[in-house]
C-alpha positions as CSV (number, residue, x, y, z in Angstrom):
1,M,-4.3,33.9,14.5
2,I,-2.3,32.6,17.7
3,E,0.9,31.1,16.9
4,A,2.4,28.6,19.1
5,R,5.7,30.7,18.9
6,H,3.8,33.5,20.9
7,L,2.0,31.2,23.8
8,R,5.7,29.9,24.5
9,V,7.0,33.8,25.4
10,L,3.4,34.2,27.0
11,R,4.3,31.4,29.2
12,A,8.1,32.0,29.8
13,V,7.1,35.6,30.9
14,A,4.2,34.7,33.1
15,T,6.8,32.3,34.7
16,T,9.8,34.5,35.4
17,G,7.9,37.8,35.7
18,S,9.7,39.9,32.9
19,F,11.0,40.0,28.9
20,S,14.7,40.0,30.1
21,A,14.4,37.1,32.4
22,A,12.2,35.3,29.5
23,G,14.3,35.9,26.9
24,R,18.0,34.4,29.2
25,E,14.9,31.2,29.6
26,L,14.2,31.1,25.7
27,G,17.4,31.9,24.1
28,C,16.7,35.0,22.5
29,T,16.6,38.7,23.7
30,Q,14.5,41.3,25.5
31,P,13.5,43.1,22.6
32,A,12.2,39.9,20.7
33,V,10.2,38.8,23.6
34,S,8.7,42.8,23.7
35,Q,8.3,41.8,19.7
36,Q,6.6,38.8,19.8
37,M,4.2,39.9,23.0
38,K,2.9,43.2,20.8
39,A,2.2,40.8,18.0
40,L,0.5,38.5,20.3
41,E,-1.9,41.5,22.1
42,A,-2.4,42.4,18.3
43,S,-3.7,39.0,17.5
44,V,-6.4,38.7,20.5
45,G,-7.1,42.5,20.4
46,T,-6.4,42.9,23.7
47,P,-3.6,43.8,26.6
48,L,-2.0,40.5,27.9
49,L,0.5,42.2,30.1
50,V,0.6,44.9,32.4
51,R,4.0,46.6,33.8
52,S,3.6,46.6,38.0
53,G,6.8,47.8,39.2
54,R,9.6,45.7,37.6
55,E,7.7,42.9,36.7
56,M,5.3,42.1,34.3
57,R,1.9,41.0,35.2
58,L,-0.9,39.1,33.6
59,T,-4.3,40.9,32.8
60,Q,-7.7,38.4,33.0
61,A,-7.0,37.6,29.1
62,G,-3.2,36.9,29.7
63,E,-4.2,34.8,32.5
64,A,-7.4,33.0,31.0
65,L,-4.5,32.5,27.1
66,V,-1.7,31.5,29.5
67,R,-4.2,28.0,30.9
68,H,-5.4,27.4,27.6
69,A,-1.4,27.7,26.9
70,S,0.0,24.9,28.7
71,G,-2.4,22.3,27.2
72,I,-2.1,23.7,23.2
73,L,1.5,23.7,23.5
74,A,1.4,20.1,25.5
75,G,-0.9,18.9,22.4
76,L,1.7,20.2,19.9
77,T,4.9,18.4,21.5
78,A,3.1,15.5,21.4
79,A,1.8,15.6,17.9
80,E,5.2,16.6,16.9
81,E,6.5,13.7,19.1
82,E,4.2,11.7,16.8
83,V,4.8,13.0,13.5
84,A,8.5,12.8,14.0
85,A,8.1,9.3,14.6
86,I,6.1,8.3,11.8
87,A,8.8,10.0,9.6
88,G,11.5,8.2,10.8
89,L,9.3,4.6,10.2
90,R,9.3,4.3,14.4
91,A,5.6,4.1,13.9
92,G,3.3,4.2,11.3
93,R,0.4,1.9,9.5
94,V,-0.5,1.2,6.6
95,R,-3.6,-0.6,4.8
96,L,-2.9,-2.9,2.1
97,V,-5.2,-4.9,-0.2
98,S,-4.0,-7.7,-2.3
99,F,-5.2,-10.0,-4.4
100,P,-5.0,-13.6,-3.0
101,S,-2.5,-14.9,-5.1
102,G,0.0,-12.1,-4.1
103,S,-1.0,-12.1,-0.7
104,S,0.5,-15.5,-0.4
105,T,3.6,-15.2,-2.5
106,L,4.6,-11.5,-2.7
107,V,3.3,-10.1,0.2
108,P,4.2,-12.3,3.2
109,T,7.8,-11.6,2.4
110,A,7.9,-8.3,1.8
111,L,5.9,-7.6,5.4
112,A,8.7,-9.6,7.2
113,A,11.7,-7.9,5.7
114,L,9.4,-4.5,6.3
115,R,9.3,-5.5,10.1
116,A,13.0,-6.4,10.3
117,A,13.6,-3.0,8.7
118,H,11.4,-0.9,10.9
119,P,9.1,-2.9,14.1
120,G,7.3,0.0,14.6
121,T,5.3,0.4,11.4
122,R,2.2,-1.6,11.5
123,V,0.9,-3.1,8.3
124,S,-3.2,-5.0,8.1
125,L,-4.1,-6.6,4.9
126,E,-7.0,-7.1,3.2
127,E,-8.0,-9.2,0.2
128,A,-9.6,-7.5,-3.4
129,E,-9.2,-8.5,-6.9
130,P,-8.8,-5.4,-9.4
131,P,-11.0,-3.3,-10.2
132,K,-12.4,-3.2,-6.6
133,S,-9.1,-2.7,-5.0
134,V,-8.4,0.2,-7.0
135,E,-12.0,1.4,-5.9
136,L,-10.8,1.1,-2.4
137,L,-7.6,3.3,-3.1
138,R,-9.5,6.1,-4.7
139,E,-12.0,6.2,-2.1
140,G,-9.4,6.5,0.7
141,D,-10.7,2.8,2.3
142,C,-6.7,1.6,1.8
143,D,-3.2,2.9,1.5
144,L,-1.7,0.8,-1.4
145,A,-3.0,-1.7,-3.6
146,L,-1.6,-4.8,-5.3
147,A,-3.2,-5.3,-8.3
148,F,-2.9,-6.6,-12.0
149,R,-4.1,-6.2,-15.5
150,Y,-3.7,-8.3,-18.6
151,E,-1.6,-7.2,-21.2
152,G,-3.6,-5.1,-24.2
153,A,-6.4,-4.4,-21.3
154,A,-4.8,-0.9,-20.7
155,A,-7.9,0.8,-22.4
156,A,-10.1,-0.8,-19.5
157,E,-7.7,-0.2,-16.7
158,E,-7.0,3.8,-16.2
159,W,-4.5,4.2,-13.7
160,D,-3.1,7.8,-14.7
161,D,-4.2,9.1,-11.4
162,L,-1.9,6.8,-9.0
163,V,1.6,6.3,-8.6
164,V,1.9,2.9,-10.5
165,R,5.0,0.6,-9.4
166,P,5.6,-2.3,-11.8
167,L,6.3,-5.4,-9.9
168,L,6.3,-8.4,-12.5
169,M,4.9,-10.0,-15.7
170,D,3.6,-12.8,-14.9
171,R,2.5,-15.3,-17.6
172,L,-0.2,-17.7,-17.8
173,V,0.2,-21.2,-17.7
174,A,-2.3,-24.5,-18.7
175,L,-2.7,-27.1,-15.9
176,V,-3.4,-30.5,-16.6
177,P,-4.0,-33.8,-15.0
178,E,-0.2,-35.4,-14.5
179,R,-1.4,-38.7,-16.6
180,H,-3.0,-36.6,-19.4
181,R,-1.4,-36.8,-23.2
182,L,0.3,-33.1,-22.8
183,A,1.6,-34.1,-19.3
184,R,5.2,-34.1,-20.6
185,T,4.8,-31.2,-22.7
186,G,6.1,-28.9,-19.8
187,S,9.3,-30.1,-20.0
188,S,10.1,-29.7,-24.1
189,G,8.0,-27.5,-25.2
190,S,4.8,-25.1,-25.3
191,V,1.6,-26.4,-25.9
192,A,-1.1,-24.3,-28.7
193,I,-4.4,-23.7,-26.6
194,G,-6.5,-25.2,-29.3
195,E,-4.8,-28.2,-28.2
196,L,-7.1,-28.2,-25.4
197,A,-10.4,-27.2,-27.2
198,Q,-12.2,-30.4,-26.6
199,E,-11.0,-30.6,-22.9
200,P,-13.6,-29.9,-19.8
201,W,-12.5,-26.7,-18.0
202,I,-11.9,-25.5,-14.8
203,A,-12.0,-21.6,-14.5
204,G,-10.7,-19.3,-11.9
205,C,-11.8,-16.2,-10.2
206,P,-14.3,-14.3,-12.7
207,R,-11.0,-11.8,-13.8
208,C,-9.2,-15.0,-15.1
209,R,-12.4,-17.1,-16.2
210,G,-13.5,-14.1,-18.7
211,Q,-9.8,-14.0,-19.6
212,L,-9.3,-17.7,-20.6
213,V,-12.9,-17.1,-22.5
214,E,-11.5,-14.2,-24.6
215,V,-7.9,-16.0,-25.2
216,C,-9.8,-19.3,-26.4
217,E,-12.3,-17.4,-28.4
218,S,-9.2,-15.7,-30.2
219,A,-8.3,-19.3,-30.8
220,G,-11.6,-20.3,-32.4
221,F,-13.3,-22.1,-29.6
222,T,-15.4,-21.5,-26.7
223,P,-13.9,-23.5,-23.6
224,R,-16.6,-26.1,-21.9
225,I,-16.4,-24.5,-18.6
226,D,-17.7,-27.5,-16.3
227,F,-16.4,-26.0,-12.9
228,A,-15.5,-22.0,-12.2
229,T,-13.9,-21.1,-8.3
230,D,-12.4,-18.2,-7.0
231,D,-10.3,-20.8,-5.2
232,Y,-6.9,-21.5,-6.3
233,P,-6.6,-24.8,-4.7
234,A,-9.4,-25.9,-5.7
235,V,-9.0,-25.4,-8.9
236,V,-5.6,-27.6,-8.7
237,G,-7.0,-29.9,-6.7
238,L,-10.3,-30.5,-9.5
239,V,-7.7,-30.6,-12.2
240,G,-5.7,-33.0,-9.9
241,A,-8.5,-35.6,-9.7
242,G,-8.9,-35.8,-13.7
243,L,-11.9,-33.7,-14.2
244,G,-10.5,-31.2,-16.3
245,V,-7.8,-28.7,-17.5
246,A,-7.2,-24.9,-16.1
247,V,-5.1,-22.1,-17.2
248,L,-3.9,-19.6,-14.0
249,P,-1.5,-17.3,-13.9
250,Q,2.0,-18.8,-12.9
251,L,2.0,-16.7,-9.4
252,A,-1.3,-18.2,-8.9
253,V,0.1,-21.8,-9.0
254,E,3.1,-20.8,-7.0
255,S,0.9,-19.6,-4.5
256,V,-0.7,-23.6,-3.5
257,R,1.1,-27.0,-3.2
258,P,0.1,-28.5,-6.8
259,R,-0.2,-32.5,-6.6
260,G,-1.4,-34.7,-9.4
261,V,-0.8,-32.0,-11.8
262,R,1.7,-30.5,-14.5
263,T,2.2,-27.3,-16.1
264,V,2.4,-26.4,-19.5
265,A,3.6,-23.4,-21.1
266,L,1.0,-21.8,-23.5
267,E,1.3,-20.5,-27.2
268,P,0.1,-17.8,-27.5
269,L,2.3,-16.4,-24.5
270,V,-0.2,-14.5,-22.5
271,R,1.0,-12.6,-19.0
272,R,-0.5,-10.0,-16.5
273,Q,1.7,-7.1,-15.2
274,I,1.7,-7.1,-11.6
275,V,1.9,-3.3,-9.7
276,A,1.9,-2.0,-6.7
277,L,-0.5,1.0,-6.9
278,T,-0.7,4.1,-4.5
279,L,-2.2,7.7,-4.2
280,P,0.7,10.9,-5.3
281,D,0.2,12.0,-1.9
282,L,0.5,8.7,-0.3
283,A,3.6,8.1,-1.9
284,Q,5.1,10.5,0.3
285,V,4.0,8.8,3.3
286,P,7.4,7.0,4.9
287,A,6.0,4.2,5.7
288,V,3.8,3.5,2.2
289,A,7.4,4.0,0.9
290,A,9.0,1.6,2.5
291,T,6.0,-0.9,1.8
292,L,6.1,-0.2,-1.9
293,E,9.9,-0.4,-2.1
294,Q,9.9,-4.0,0.3
295,L,7.2,-5.2,-2.2
296,A,9.4,-4.4,-4.8
297,R,12.2,-6.4,-3.6
298,A,10.1,-9.4,-3.1
299,A,9.1,-9.3,-6.4
300,G,12.6,-9.0,-7.6
301,R,13.4,-12.2,-5.4
302,A,10.5,-14.0,-6.6
303,Q,11.3,-13.2,-10.6
304,G,12.9,-16.2,-12.3
305,P,12.3,-18.3,-15.6
306,S,9.0,-19.7,-13.7
307,T,7.0,-16.9,-12.7
308,G,7.4,-14.9,-16.0
309,V,9.4,-12.3,-17.6
310,R,11.1,-9.2,-15.7
311,V,9.5,-5.8,-16.7
């Protein structure tokens, strides 16, 4: 196998005309140059140099190898510089996938901080709800996924093969019209979800919708869902118009400007765990590790009484 260090020595010998001069140029001894040339000739199976008087002359095979050596070494140098730039966060890219409420709350803060600290790192953003986002990560279509799972759903969400960075716990809250009979409860306590059993409901994304039905059925009733939409502002707008009540994660509520609605704490307490996921090998990539760290810091700044309980 031809090694780059041998090509560098061969090129130096071709340029200087002798082992001793090549050694001086490379900062090594004449015997070391001779030894590396013997190793290279053994690798290619043919002589590359012949002595002509006091100088070394390239054979036809040696000339061919030197011609290719320049391009090979130039490409290797460029590759080394690019890798060094990526390792030093002067360059690099991260493909991030996030669910919508994470995209509008945690992601902007994290990416702004990342750009300030490492302006050479570029991040692309795509939106997908879990488990689709997790599938994209496992299939190699992204480097980092912001995802969530509801408490008690661990059996259905197997992440054992992934690096899991817990970010925060996000509680579910009820949304009621501001003139609703329970609108003032938000400042005085929580409401049992059973008190909303007779209300028309506006449901969110399919995953949140399934969680709503599960929580309601555990309280002894099946919610009458009049409207269902993946768009959080639409959910808030429908509630604000008096068309029903809803249950959304607190982070989703904070991702929109709620007008005409009031949030009410729910009993029983239901929370979802928000995490950042990546593959073990990707976790070692500097740009991915830096993005992961900034997401954790953004979650720490967002964490508080309104968003839930610290992980």
